[in-house]
Every structure is written in C-alpha cells, then in structure tokens.
N, C-alpha and C positions, 0 to 999 in steps of 0.2 A: 356753460356748465357752472362756472363760479357764481353767476347771478342766481341760478336756480338753487344752488346749495345755500347761498346766503338767505334767500327767501324762505327756504325750508327751515333753516336754523331759527330765523326770526319768528316764524309761525310756531315752531316747537316751543321756544321760550315763552311766547305770549300765551300759548295754551296752558303751559305749566303754571305760569304766574296766575292765570285766571282761576286755576283750580285751588290755589292756596290763599294765603292772606297773612296780615299782620295788623297789630293795633295801629290805627291811624290818628286817633284823637281821644281826648278824655273830657268828661264833664264832671266838674267838682263844684258843688253848691250852686248849680245853675250856670256856671261859667265854663265856656268852651276853651280847651287848651289843645293846641295842635300837637300831634305826635310826630314821630320821625317819618319822613317820606323816602323810602329806600331807593326810589328811581329818580329822584330829583336833585342829585348832587349832594354834597355834604358841607362844604366850607361855609356857606352863608345861612344854613338853617338855624332858626332860633326856636327850639321846642323844649318841652319838658321830657320828651321821649329820648331815651338813649339811642345812639346810632345803631342801625342794623342794615345789612347789605342787600337783602332780598326777601321774597316771600317763600323761598325754598325751605323745605323741612330739614331739621337735624335728624339724622337717622340712627344715631348711636347715643345711648344714655351716658356714655363716658366721653362724649365729644368735648373738646376743650372750650367750645363756645356756648355750651348749653346754658350757662348762667343768664346771659342777655342776648344771645345770638350775635355776638360781636367779640372784639378783642378785650373788652372790659373797661374801655375808657369812655369818658364823657366827650361830647362834641366841643368844638372850639367856642361855640356860642350857646352853651348849655343853659337852660332855664330850669327853675324849680318852682313847683306850685305849692301853695299853702293850703292845708286841709286840717280841719279840726278833728280830733279823735271823736269817734262816734258818727261822723258824717259819711255820706255815701260817695263813692267814686265809680263812674261808669266809663268803661273802655268801649270804644267803637271801632269796628272793622269796616272797610269799604267792600270787602268780599270774603266769603267763607262758604265752602261747599261740602265739608265732610261732617256728617251727622253723628257718626259713631265715635265715642270717646269722651273723656272728661275735660272739664274746664277747671283749672287750678290757679289760685292767686296767692302769691307770696309777698312778703316784705323782708327787708334786711336793714338793720341799723348801720348807718355809715360811720357812726362814731365821730362825726364832725362833718366837714364839707363833702357832700357826695361827689361833687365834680372832681375832687382830688383822689377818689377811691376807685381802685380796680375791682369791678364787680365779681371777678372770679375769686377774690379773697374773702368775700363776705359769708356770713352765716344767715340762712334764710328760714323764716317761719311761715307756715301756711295759714292764711286768714279766711280762705273760702275754697270750696270745691263742690262740684256737681258731676257725678259719674253717671251711672245708670239710674234714671229717674223713675222709670216704670217699665213693666213688661220684661222681656227676656233679653239676654245679651245679643242674640241674633236678630231680634225683631222688636226692639224696645225704643223708648225715648231716652236720649242722652243729653247731658249738659251741652255738648257741641251742637245738638239739634236746636237748642234755644238760640245759639249764636247764628246758626244758619237762618233761622226765621226772623230774628230781630236785628242782627248785626251789632249787638251790644251785650255787655255783661255788667251788672251792678253789684258791687260789694260794699260792705261797711267796714271802715277802719275801726278796729277794736276800741271801745270807748275808754278803757282803762290804760291804753298804751301810753307809755311815757313820751313826752314831747321830744322832738329831735328831728334829725335829717335821716330820711329813709329812701331806699329804692323800693318800688313796687314792681312786681313781675307777674304779668299775665301769661299763662301758658295754656295752649290748646294741644292736647295729645290726640292725634287722629289714629284710629285703629281699623280703618277700612281695608287695609291690605293685610292679608294673613301673616302673622308673626313678623310683621315689618312696621314697627311703630314709627310715627312721624311726630317730632316735637316742634312746636312753634312758640317759642318764648320771646317776649319783648318787655323792656323795662322803662320806667320813668322815674323822675326825681320828685320827692315830696318833702315838704317841711311840715311835720305834724305838730299842732298846737293843742293845748289843753292842760288839765291839772292831773292827769293820770300818772301813775308811777310804775305800772307793770311792765316787765320785760320778759320775754320767753327765755327759757334755758333748757339745758339737758336734751332730752329726746325730741323736743319741739324744734330744734335747730338742725339744719342740714347744710352741706356745702354743695355747690355745683361747679364742676362735676363732683360726683360722689353721693348725691342724694338719691339717685336711682341706679338700678342695675338692669341689664338686659334680661336677667333671670327673674326679675320681679313679676309676679303673676298678672299685674295690671299693665305691664309694659309689652312683653312679647306674648301675644294672645291671638289665637285664631278664632275669630268670632263666627266663622263659617263651619267650624267643626261641629258636628251634630250634638255632641255632649255639651260642649262649651256654649253653643248657641241657645240651648235650653235652660241655662242657668239664669236665675233671677237676681243674683247679686254680683257685684263687681267691686274689687278692691283697687282704688286709685293708688298710684305710687306716691312715695314720700311720707312725711309725718302726718299725724292727725292735725286737724284744724285747731289752731290756738285762738281762743276767744278772749283771752285776758283774764 
C-alpha cells in the first residue's frame, strides 16, 4: 500500500509540475545566462536568477512570496548580468501550457547591491505587458499563448532608465480556472548601464505584495462566463507600463 501511495504522489507531483513552469534562462545581447533550477538543489547554483522553490502557482494576490516566488533573498552564489539600457532581454521557459492570461515584466531599483536586498521590500515598475492580443476573452489570443508557442518572451530595458542595480521580474498570470488566478513570478539580477537618468515615481511604482488585489478585474475573472467571454478587452493588474 505504501509503495502504491508513494508512486501515486510522485505521479501527481510530476503531472502538476508538467502543467506549470518558471523562467529557466535569459538571453541578453546574444549571451545565455542560466536561471534558477528549482528542482536541482540550491547551495551550489550560480545563476542570475533568484531562487524559487517550484513551478507551483501562487494562488493569492496577497501571498507573502508573490514578489519573486521566494523568501526575498539572493542565493549563496548569486550572479548579476550586465545589460545596457535600451537592449533586449529574453526570458525562456522549459515548459508552459496555459494560454489564457497576461505576461507582465517588472523591474525594481535595488538602491545598491541587489544581493543584499530583500525583494519583498522593493518598489516595482512595469516595463512590459501583453494581455488579450486579439479576439475575445473566451476565445482569443493572449500574451501567455505566445509563451506557450515560443517558450520565450522578449522585452526592452527602457532606454532612458538610469544606470544601477535592478531586479527584473517576469510574471505569467494564468486565468484558465474560473475565478482562480494563478501567479507565476520569477526574478533575476541585472546591472543596467548607460547614460540615462530617468527613474519611475508615483503611481508607476507598486509593492509586492500590495500591487494586486483579488478584487482587481484582471485577477479574479471567469473567462467562461458568457458575458465575460464575449468581451474584447482585458485590464491587466498592476500599474501602467513605464517607458521612461
């Protein structure tokens, strides 16, 4: 009986992991950087990705780990990638299966060495998002669908952004379960170079947790409700995209 139970649990966990995903690597200026590998142990990993424990979703917008899907700390061997303001950064996933929902990309100024910063204390600004791209909520093309098809997402670091040390946060919000949002955020460390001087302020900045609420129209949504499914617009949660 125990052997059967153990096999069942292993199969259940594997099937759930296969249905989910997390950022596994980054491409910056043609150079490949490894991201965190949540099932490969932690002590000896050297990556620009911040640690996260699994591919499982965060189910509550107020969850204490929604900033970077972790306790807020850097790894023991944390690396930082250098990227020029105005350059592209591509996040890559090994797996992703949920087409419905937005892709959102944030950054946060560490105010110094990111490895010494708790990501839950930072203020974040959105640099990219893609929600409902075409069609209707119930039968349209979504940003998440692009990730399903390509297993990657490319964003541009705002050209006017002031140089410094930043975290970048890629988040997939899956809406395939009625009124049950699934958040998948992962973070990495960047050193931004360039001659820009712009920094976001005011309404462009949010904290995590705090940036979203379960009552936000883009968070708790039933895409199978007939009236909602017929809509041709969708409001992604969080602030507007800051372009600098």
